[in-house]
GUTOR-218552 format. One line per 10 residues: number of its first residue (from 1); their letters; for each residue x, y, z of C-alpha. Coordinates in Angstrom, 1 decimal, padded with zeros to 4 digits. Layout:
N
NUM) A) X:Y:Z; ... .
//
This chain:
194
1) MEQFVVGIIR) 021.3:023.9:-035.6; 019.3:020.4:-036.3; 020.3:019.0:-039.8; 019.0:015.7:-041.7; 020.4:013.9:-044.4; 018.4:014.6:-047.9; 019.7:012.7:-050.2; 023.3:011.5:-051.3; 025.2:012.4:-054.7; 026.0:009.3:-056.4 .
11) GSHGLKGNCK) 028.4:010.7:-059.2; 028.9:012.9:-062.0; 026.2:014.2:-065.1; 027.0:015.6:-068.0; 030.3:018.2:-068.3; 029.4:020.5:-066.6; 029.8:019.7:-063.5; 026.9:018.7:-062.5; 026.0:015.3:-059.4; 023.5:013.1:-059.4 .
21) VESTSGEYDH) 021.7:012.4:-056.1; 019.7:010.3:-054.9; 016.8:011.4:-052.7; 017.2:009.2:-048.9; 012.8:010.0:-048.7; 012.1:008.9:-051.8; 010.9:012.4:-052.7; 012.3:014.9:-054.6; 009.6:018.3:-054.9; 011.4:019.7:-052.0 .
31) FFDLKEVTLQ) 014.7:020.5:-054.0; 013.4:023.0:-055.7; 013.1:025.1:-053.1; 016.8:024.5:-051.9; 019.4:027.5:-051.9; 021.9:027.0:-049.2; 022.9:023.1:-048.4; 025.9:021.1:-045.8; 028.3:018.9:-047.7; 029.1:015.4:-045.9 .
41) KNDVKKKIVI) 031.1:013.1:-045.7; 032.7:011.4:-043.5; 034.2:014.4:-040.5; 034.4:017.0:-043.6; 031.2:019.5:-044.1; 031.1:022.3:-046.0; 028.4:023.9:-047.0; 027.5:024.8:-050.6; 025.2:026.9:-052.9; 023.1:025.1:-055.5 .
51) EQVSLGDRIL) 022.6:027.4:-058.6; 020.5:024.0:-060.0; 018.0:021.0:-059.8; 016.7:019.1:-062.4; 014.8:016.3:-062.2; 015.4:012.9:-065.2; 014.0:009.4:-064.4; 014.5:009.4:-060.9; 017.4:011.0:-060.1; 017.9:014.7:-059.3 .
61) YVKFKGINSP) 020.1:016.7:-061.4; 022.0:019.3:-059.2; 023.9:022.1:-059.8; 026.8:022.8:-057.4; 028.4:026.7:-056.9; 032.0:026.1:-058.0; 032.2:023.1:-059.3; 031.9:023.1:-063.4; 033.3:019.9:-065.0; 033.0:015.7:-064.5 .
71) EEAKLLSGYE) 036.2:015.9:-062.4; 035.0:018.2:-059.8; 031.8:017.0:-059.7; 033.1:013.3:-059.5; 035.0:014.3:-056.1; 031.8:014.7:-054.4; 030.5:011.6:-055.6; 029.2:009.7:-052.0; 028.5:013.1:-049.9; 025.4:013.7:-048.1 .
81) ILVPRENACP) 023.2:015.8:-048.6; 021.6:018.1:-044.8; 019.6:020.6:-044.4; 017.5:022.0:-041.7; 014.2:020.3:-040.2; 012.2:023.1:-041.9; 013.6:022.1:-045.6; 013.9:018.9:-045.3; 010.9:016.4:-046.5; 007.8:016.5:-044.4 .
91) CGKDEYYIED) 006.6:014.1:-043.0; 003.5:012.2:-043.7; 001.0:010.3:-041.9; 003.4:007.1:-039.6; 006.3:009.5:-041.3; 009.4:009.7:-038.6; 012.6:011.7:-039.0; 015.5:009.2:-038.4; 016.8:011.6:-035.9; 013.7:011.6:-034.5 .
101) LKLCSLVYIQ) 013.0:007.8:-033.5; 017.0:007.9:-032.5; 017.1:007.7:-028.9; 013.9:007.4:-027.8; 012.9:004.3:-025.4; 011.2:001.4:-026.8; 008.7:000.0:-024.2; 006.6:-003.2:-024.0; 003.6:-002.7:-021.9; 002.4:-006.0:-020.1 .
111) DKAKGLVEKT) -000.8:-007.3:-019.4; -002.0:-008.0:-016.3; -003.6:-011.0:-016.8; -004.9:-012.8:-019.3; -008.2:-011.7:-021.2; -008.2:-008.4:-018.5; -008.5:-005.2:-020.9; -006.2:-003.0:-017.8; -002.5:-003.2:-018.9; 000.8:-001.8:-016.3 .
121) TPTVVGTITD) 002.9:000.7:-016.9; 005.4:000.9:-019.7; 008.7:-000.9:-019.2; 011.8:000.1:-021.4; 013.3:-002.3:-023.1; 015.8:-001.0:-024.8; 017.1:002.4:-026.4; 016.8:002.7:-030.8; 020.4:004.1:-031.5; 019.6:004.1:-035.3 .
131) VLEGGAGDLL) 017.5:002.7:-038.4; 018.6:000.8:-040.6; 018.0:-000.8:-044.5; 017.0:-003.4:-044.7; 015.2:-005.9:-047.7; 011.5:-006.2:-046.2; 011.6:-002.3:-044.9; 013.9:-000.8:-042.6; 015.0:-002.3:-039.3; 014.8:-000.1:-035.3 .
141) EVVLSEGCNL) 018.7:-000.9:-034.3; 017.8:-001.6:-030.2; 020.6:-002.0:-027.3; 019.0:-003.3:-025.1; 018.5:-002.2:-020.9; 020.0:-004.4:-018.7; 017.4:-002.7:-015.3; 014.6:-004.8:-017.9; 013.0:-007.1:-015.4; 010.9:-008.4:-018.1 .
151) LTEEMVKTSS) 014.4:-009.9:-020.1; 017.0:-012.5:-019.2; 020.9:-011.4:-018.4; 020.7:-013.9:-021.7; 018.3:-011.8:-023.8; 020.2:-008.3:-022.5; 024.2:-009.2:-021.8; 027.0:-010.5:-024.6; 029.4:-013.1:-023.5; 031.9:-010.5:-023.8 .
161) GENRTVLVPF) 029.3:-008.7:-020.7; 028.0:-005.5:-022.9; 024.6:-005.5:-023.8; 022.8:-006.7:-026.6; 022.5:-005.1:-029.6; 019.5:-005.6:-031.9; 017.3:-004.9:-035.0; 013.1:-005.2:-034.5; 011.9:-004.8:-038.0; 010.1:-001.3:-037.7 .
171) KKEFIGTVDI) 006.5:-002.9:-039.1; 003.2:-002.3:-037.5; 003.2:-006.2:-036.9; 005.9:-005.3:-034.0; 005.1:-001.7:-033.3; 002.5:000.2:-032.1; 002.0:003.4:-031.0; 004.8:006.3:-031.9; 005.5:009.8:-029.3; 007.5:011.6:-030.7 .
181) SSKTVQLRHL) 007.2:014.2:-028.4; 007.7:012.1:-024.7; 010.9:009.7:-026.9; 008.6:006.3:-026.7; 008.3:004.0:-029.1; 006.1:000.8:-028.3; 006.6:-002.5:-029.1; 004.0:-005.8:-029.4; 006.4:-008.3:-028.4; 009.3:-009.5:-026.6 .
191) WILE) 009.6:-012.2:-028.4; 011.1:-010.1:-031.2; 014.1:-009.3:-028.8; 015.0:-013.4:-028.3 .
//
């Protein structure tokens, strides 16, 4: 079953074992409907029942069953909270789950000739492997495709011969159409890969 990270436990709160939780989406309403979640940190995964949820000033307080002291809650610090897709925060217009963007092909559509509207078929320039938080917004982590005829060998390979990884700002100036169903994301400008 596909699971999404909806929150990260940031520490303990109070004397009864409550945990401070940061929402990864910035939304909190969907937490009030959760009954059971999976906690994950490194290779450790465990299912746990939620007893109570309350909202403070931009922080969520969650009481998990069996966690009854600040010391026990502190041990959960750094754990990610995972839920099935149907329990995750619904995406709004032009919003996407990171998991849906991973493994999408980054494609570029080259003009046949300047000034003409007609375009050629999309060329895969790389594969999105992750989405990272940057200071000015999200960044797509892209491994460049060695078979792309639009990129030079120097653009694609590192000095050690590995395929180069680049970061592309996930902004409308650089990214066009996102089609999750066909697993493609349109790149507007090749120069951003240099």
